[in-house]
Each structure stands twice: as structure tokens, then as C-alpha cells.
Steps between C-alpha positions, in 0.01 A plus 500: 500500500876493549734723304628187319149438362468847350461509124719799419567678171751770400438733205823690428654582162861503622581129532796544741274706731228234479746223586644705788152559645421129460814408695412749773151351531642150508704598808170601663350162421283638219530298181453689174323277250511729195706789361342719230670789321254693283137613472427270207663197661309563824162532328555171318607329822201626703259386232633143520585454870349527845585831662761496780435594861759776495653703219807726497429751226745742337332814365708568189540202268680488166175515300297737718361562849411179680153641572418419139491134603190570704318660210475142376516294819288520814730519801470207741835533675640709782757745365823644631634766265871516424571841358758769439225765486571620851388852408159392370178386661650309791196564713284354223721191488467459875123534493447274200742216566650297780815712488759654270877449489740754358785374285761388578298274729621473859486156667347632823233696313419193291463286811269760655283510187466121492416497871238770440340287230497193723335695782222618264401162356248389392363847430806624309410363154158669525639853506335733251770638274425812298781481247361783289539745787859391562581507129372857478729598785798341327434689179382822666642515852313711752604862478662600824756736642840352577739648753724774368697538823642267765659577835808356665630565852851644511605535863237724661379630164262384230636511146250550216579287195331576169396185316653630176841525672498140626698267276391185682355355815677193636508270801815413691553340841126519577496872421343686207694782333447772241801577281484852360651670199748689719665167591359468852306212658223561754351247739120496486256390766314258273543189284507451123163326524344797680657742250345316208154667492660846524733471200403626155511180288603692189816613678582222746535128434594219736780321319558251783397438858770747602468797260248747363662717233403832345492488119609864481837418660600197293840561339549161335348152469743212446445132422584284799536128571202258490291727273496776759574871464723733697382856563744786540363820650645848470650520850412191703783247487506350849360167379428315177141542385388187317161449339396152613437254219131474591460877459699563181199459270282743697792741541541521123127565462523773767781672310289541185 
């Protein structure tokens, strides 16, 4: 089966995000046949139509978690999750689906996920998905210890950085930095992706592909162009920190 013959569905409540993902897939030669935007709409559609080969599924929809769809519908499609819940249950997503993509979706990561699906056919749609287990993890994430300290090399010395003193982590020129409350920036020997499992999700949020910010150091939040938000921290002012449009909704939920 060629990628052009794939019957592909997107379930995403933010219509601009759904259209953007559809355009990205079209560039990969994957035609999206249907866009759905809510739990209720999806249930009605599945009850009346043949299930697609591949589904891109957002976790948080406007009328509930998308897992509620499968309380009513038996899954017959391969699933790639699209989610902003980077701090929750990623291992469960990986075990129970073809793949997961963190928002905002990166073109290279999308291409890799589609290629992974194509390499797994025809067995991919037969995966056993335990949505109840994943849903439990979303509501009650696994209790774990997050890092309270990080280290940065300064010349021949190692500098200990307390997590509570870090205003943000950011990437620049292929490097990853920690900006601290004393106004200094430290180069770390890691990446934002590798930092992710170590950050306390109640304190740190990834507002874009470039920034993780600490809620305890937010000085101001300002409306920005294209329905985005600008974050101003207490000391860090080297660059603008913009909450990407795809993450604004989840950022507001995180603030509550």
C-alpha cells in the first residue's frame, strides 16, 4: 500500500492546528480524508463510516479526553498521538500506539512517525491499545522524583544549579542553557528533549520548541500577535519568550 492510498483521519479540536497538520501530511504524500474536532462528532462519524488506516489523535478535545471515543467505538485504526502532555505517560503512549508527537509538531518528527507506521504494516492496526491505563496516567500521573539540582561546567569547575533558581531552560545555536535568577546563563551538556523527564511539570512548562519556563519566575504575561502570549520573567531578558499558538490553550490550563 502506498502512502497515497492511506485512509487517514485527524481528530484535533483546534481547527488551525488540524489544517496545519493536514498540510504537513500532504507534503509527505499522505492525504487526509477527514478532519474531526470533538468527542461527540468523532463518535457519530465512526458509527457511520469505515475506520481509517491511520489516525492522528489529539488527547485533549473541547468536550473531553479523546479516549472517551473508544468507550463507544472499537478501535480498528493505527494511532499516532498528537499531544501537549509531554510530562505525562509518554512511555505508555509509545507502548500503546505507533508513536506520539509533541506539539507544536515538527516536520521531521512527523515524517519519521509516518515512516514508522509504513514499516509496521500490516500489523500496525492490530495493536492492542489499553486506553484506560493511559487515561489513568493522564489523570493521575505516576508519582516520581524530579531533579532538584542540575550541573553546568564553568571552566574547570562544575556549578550546581538549584531547579528553583532556574527561570528558564532554552536552546540557542545548538546549545542548551539554564538562565538563573541571578541573571546568569549556563551552558548544559544536554538537550531540551533529554531534560524533559527530569523537570517537575507543576513548575516547568514547554511554551515552544525553544523554551521551558519556570512558573515561579513569571513576572508578566502579555497578549501577543496571532493569538499568542509573551512571557516576561523576573531577570531573563536576552530573548523574547513567546508561547506558540498551539500551546496557548494548554499553557492556560497549566497556570490554573
